[in-house]
PATIDO-455122 format. One record per residue (C-alpha): residue number from 1; x, y, z. Coordinates in steps of 0.1 Angstrom, whole numbers. Each point is the difference from the previous one (the first is absolute). Example, Ala and Ser with C-alpha at 12.3 -4.5 7.8 and 13.67 -1.06 7.14 Angstrom:
<r><nr>1</nr><xx>123</xx><yy>-45</yy><zz>78</zz></r>
<r><nr>2</nr><xx>14</xx><yy>34</yy><zz>-7</zz></r>
//
This chain:
<r><nr>1</nr><xx>1052</xx><yy>769</yy><zz>709</zz></r>
<r><nr>2</nr><xx>1</xx><yy>-33</yy><zz>19</zz></r>
<r><nr>3</nr><xx>-6</xx><yy>-7</yy><zz>37</zz></r>
<r><nr>4</nr><xx>37</xx><yy>1</yy><zz>5</zz></r>
<r><nr>5</nr><xx>3</xx><yy>36</yy><zz>-13</zz></r>
<r><nr>6</nr><xx>-8</xx><yy>33</yy><zz>16</zz></r>
<r><nr>7</nr><xx>-5</xx><yy>35</yy><zz>-16</zz></r>
<r><nr>8</nr><xx>19</xx><yy>29</yy><zz>15</zz></r>
<r><nr>9</nr><xx>7</xx><yy>37</yy><zz>-7</zz></r>
<r><nr>10</nr><xx>34</xx><yy>15</yy><zz>0</zz></r>
<r><nr>11</nr><xx>2</xx><yy>38</yy><zz>2</zz></r>
<r><nr>12</nr><xx>28</xx><yy>26</yy><zz>-1</zz></r>
<r><nr>13</nr><xx>0</xx><yy>36</yy><zz>-9</zz></r>
<r><nr>14</nr><xx>22</xx><yy>31</yy><zz>-4</zz></r>
<r><nr>15</nr><xx>-12</xx><yy>36</yy><zz>-2</zz></r>
<r><nr>16</nr><xx>0</xx><yy>-3</yy><zz>-38</zz></r>
<r><nr>17</nr><xx>-13</xx><yy>-36</yy><zz>-6</zz></r>
<r><nr>18</nr><xx>-20</xx><yy>-26</yy><zz>19</zz></r>
<r><nr>19</nr><xx>-7</xx><yy>-37</yy><zz>-8</zz></r>
<r><nr>20</nr><xx>-25</xx><yy>-25</yy><zz>14</zz></r>
<r><nr>21</nr><xx>6</xx><yy>-34</yy><zz>-15</zz></r>
<r><nr>22</nr><xx>-20</xx><yy>-32</yy><zz>5</zz></r>
<r><nr>23</nr><xx>19</xx><yy>-32</yy><zz>1</zz></r>
<r><nr>24</nr><xx>-11</xx><yy>-36</yy><zz>4</zz></r>
<r><nr>25</nr><xx>25</xx><yy>-22</yy><zz>20</zz></r>
<r><nr>26</nr><xx>1</xx><yy>-34</yy><zz>16</zz></r>
<r><nr>27</nr><xx>-10</xx><yy>-3</yy><zz>36</zz></r>
<r><nr>28</nr><xx>31</xx><yy>2</yy><zz>22</zz></r>
<r><nr>29</nr><xx>16</xx><yy>26</yy><zz>-21</zz></r>
<r><nr>30</nr><xx>19</xx><yy>26</yy><zz>21</zz></r>
<r><nr>31</nr><xx>-5</xx><yy>37</yy><zz>-2</zz></r>
<r><nr>32</nr><xx>34</xx><yy>4</yy><zz>-18</zz></r>
<r><nr>33</nr><xx>-9</xx><yy>-27</yy><zz>-26</zz></r>
<r><nr>34</nr><xx>-34</xx><yy>17</yy><zz>-6</zz></r>
<r><nr>35</nr><xx>17</xx><yy>33</yy><zz>-6</zz></r>
<r><nr>36</nr><xx>25</xx><yy>-15</yy><zz>-24</zz></r>
<r><nr>37</nr><xx>-28</xx><yy>-19</yy><zz>-18</zz></r>
<r><nr>38</nr><xx>-21</xx><yy>31</yy><zz>-5</zz></r>
<r><nr>39</nr><xx>27</xx><yy>16</yy><zz>-22</zz></r>
<r><nr>40</nr><xx>-3</xx><yy>33</yy><zz>19</zz></r>
<r><nr>41</nr><xx>38</xx><yy>2</yy><zz>2</zz></r>
<r><nr>42</nr><xx>2</xx><yy>3</yy><zz>-38</zz></r>
<r><nr>43</nr><xx>-22</xx><yy>31</yy><zz>2</zz></r>
<r><nr>44</nr><xx>20</xx><yy>14</yy><zz>29</zz></r>
<r><nr>45</nr><xx>36</xx><yy>-10</yy><zz>-3</zz></r>
<r><nr>46</nr><xx>8</xx><yy>22</yy><zz>31</zz></r>
<r><nr>47</nr><xx>-17</xx><yy>-25</yy><zz>23</zz></r>
<r><nr>48</nr><xx>25</xx><yy>-16</yy><zz>23</zz></r>
<r><nr>49</nr><xx>-17</xx><yy>-26</yy><zz>23</zz></r>
<r><nr>50</nr><xx>31</xx><yy>-1</yy><zz>22</zz></r>
<r><nr>51</nr><xx>-5</xx><yy>36</yy><zz>10</zz></r>
<r><nr>52</nr><xx>-37</xx><yy>8</yy><zz>-4</zz></r>
<r><nr>53</nr><xx>-27</xx><yy>-12</yy><zz>24</zz></r>
<r><nr>54</nr><xx>-30</xx><yy>-20</yy><zz>-11</zz></r>
<r><nr>55</nr><xx>-34</xx><yy>-5</yy><zz>15</zz></r>
<r><nr>56</nr><xx>-34</xx><yy>-17</yy><zz>-4</zz></r>
<r><nr>57</nr><xx>-30</xx><yy>23</yy><zz>4</zz></r>
<r><nr>58</nr><xx>20</xx><yy>28</yy><zz>16</zz></r>
<r><nr>59</nr><xx>18</xx><yy>-22</yy><zz>25</zz></r>
<r><nr>60</nr><xx>36</xx><yy>-6</yy><zz>-4</zz></r>
<r><nr>61</nr><xx>11</xx><yy>-36</yy><zz>-5</zz></r>
<r><nr>62</nr><xx>30</xx><yy>-21</yy><zz>-9</zz></r>
<r><nr>63</nr><xx>9</xx><yy>-11</yy><zz>-35</zz></r>
<r><nr>64</nr><xx>-4</xx><yy>-36</yy><zz>12</zz></r>
<r><nr>65</nr><xx>-36</xx><yy>4</yy><zz>12</zz></r>
<r><nr>66</nr><xx>-27</xx><yy>-19</yy><zz>-18</zz></r>
<r><nr>67</nr><xx>-28</xx><yy>22</yy><zz>-15</zz></r>
<r><nr>68</nr><xx>-36</xx><yy>-12</yy><zz>-1</zz></r>
<r><nr>69</nr><xx>-25</xx><yy>1</yy><zz>-28</zz></r>
<r><nr>70</nr><xx>-10</xx><yy>36</yy><zz>-8</zz></r>
<r><nr>71</nr><xx>29</xx><yy>16</yy><zz>19</zz></r>
<r><nr>72</nr><xx>15</xx><yy>32</yy><zz>-12</zz></r>
<r><nr>73</nr><xx>38</xx><yy>0</yy><zz>2</zz></r>
<r><nr>74</nr><xx>14</xx><yy>35</yy><zz>2</zz></r>
<r><nr>75</nr><xx>36</xx><yy>12</yy><zz>-6</zz></r>
<r><nr>76</nr><xx>8</xx><yy>31</yy><zz>21</zz></r>
<r><nr>77</nr><xx>23</xx><yy>28</yy><zz>-11</zz></r>
<r><nr>78</nr><xx>23</xx><yy>15</yy><zz>26</zz></r>
<r><nr>79</nr><xx>-13</xx><yy>32</yy><zz>17</zz></r>
<r><nr>80</nr><xx>14</xx><yy>32</yy><zz>-13</zz></r>
<r><nr>81</nr><xx>-5</xx><yy>18</yy><zz>33</zz></r>
<r><nr>82</nr><xx>-2</xx><yy>-11</yy><zz>36</zz></r>
<r><nr>83</nr><xx>-36</xx><yy>4</yy><zz>10</zz></r>
<r><nr>84</nr><xx>9</xx><yy>13</yy><zz>35</zz></r>
<r><nr>85</nr><xx>24</xx><yy>25</yy><zz>-13</zz></r>
<r><nr>86</nr><xx>-25</xx><yy>12</yy><zz>-26</zz></r>
<r><nr>87</nr><xx>-26</xx><yy>5</yy><zz>27</zz></r>
<r><nr>88</nr><xx>24</xx><yy>19</yy><zz>22</zz></r>
<r><nr>89</nr><xx>9</xx><yy>23</yy><zz>-28</zz></r>
<r><nr>90</nr><xx>-38</xx><yy>7</yy><zz>-8</zz></r>
<r><nr>91</nr><xx>-6</xx><yy>7</yy><zz>37</zz></r>
<r><nr>92</nr><xx>30</xx><yy>24</yy><zz>2</zz></r>
<r><nr>93</nr><xx>-13</xx><yy>18</yy><zz>-32</zz></r>
<r><nr>94</nr><xx>-35</xx><yy>3</yy><zz>16</zz></r>
<r><nr>95</nr><xx>15</xx><yy>16</yy><zz>31</zz></r>
<r><nr>96</nr><xx>21</xx><yy>24</yy><zz>-21</zz></r>
<r><nr>97</nr><xx>-31</xx><yy>10</yy><zz>-20</zz></r>
<r><nr>98</nr><xx>-21</xx><yy>5</yy><zz>31</zz></r>
<r><nr>99</nr><xx>-23</xx><yy>-29</yy><zz>-9</zz></r>
<r><nr>100</nr><xx>9</xx><yy>-20</yy><zz>31</zz></r>
<r><nr>101</nr><xx>-4</xx><yy>12</yy><zz>35</zz></r>
<r><nr>102</nr><xx>1</xx><yy>-21</yy><zz>32</zz></r>
<r><nr>103</nr><xx>-27</xx><yy>21</yy><zz>17</zz></r>
<r><nr>104</nr><xx>-25</xx><yy>-1</yy><zz>-29</zz></r>
<r><nr>105</nr><xx>12</xx><yy>-32</yy><zz>-17</zz></r>
<r><nr>106</nr><xx>4</xx><yy>18</yy><zz>-33</zz></r>
<r><nr>107</nr><xx>-36</xx><yy>13</yy><zz>0</zz></r>
<r><nr>108</nr><xx>-6</xx><yy>37</yy><zz>-3</zz></r>
<r><nr>109</nr><xx>-9</xx><yy>17</yy><zz>33</zz></r>
<r><nr>110</nr><xx>-36</xx><yy>12</yy><zz>1</zz></r>
<r><nr>111</nr><xx>-8</xx><yy>30</yy><zz>22</zz></r>
<r><nr>112</nr><xx>-36</xx><yy>4</yy><zz>12</zz></r>
<r><nr>113</nr><xx>-13</xx><yy>34</yy><zz>9</zz></r>
<r><nr>114</nr><xx>-20</xx><yy>-2</yy><zz>32</zz></r>
<r><nr>115</nr><xx>-22</xx><yy>31</yy><zz>2</zz></r>
//
């Protein structure tokens, strides 16, 4: 590796299979170019960079951004459920099952005998 090259990681995963690939690219390489250079799209032909979001260290970024040495480029799959909707459904289920109560906050009521 020369002074004009940087080492990066490119990661992607599905529920069945994950990949973390190290790639060495020239300084000034874009996120998209680094992804293509890693060969990860050969392992996962379903990756469509026009649709999927990408990020560097858990922060979304653009395909045109320039990664730095040691960065981890992540390709994100679309969510299968809206997090707000899933939380609302869990809360409704807890109410139906009697696990949630506005008065007790979901905790069991404790009665104390005062004798």
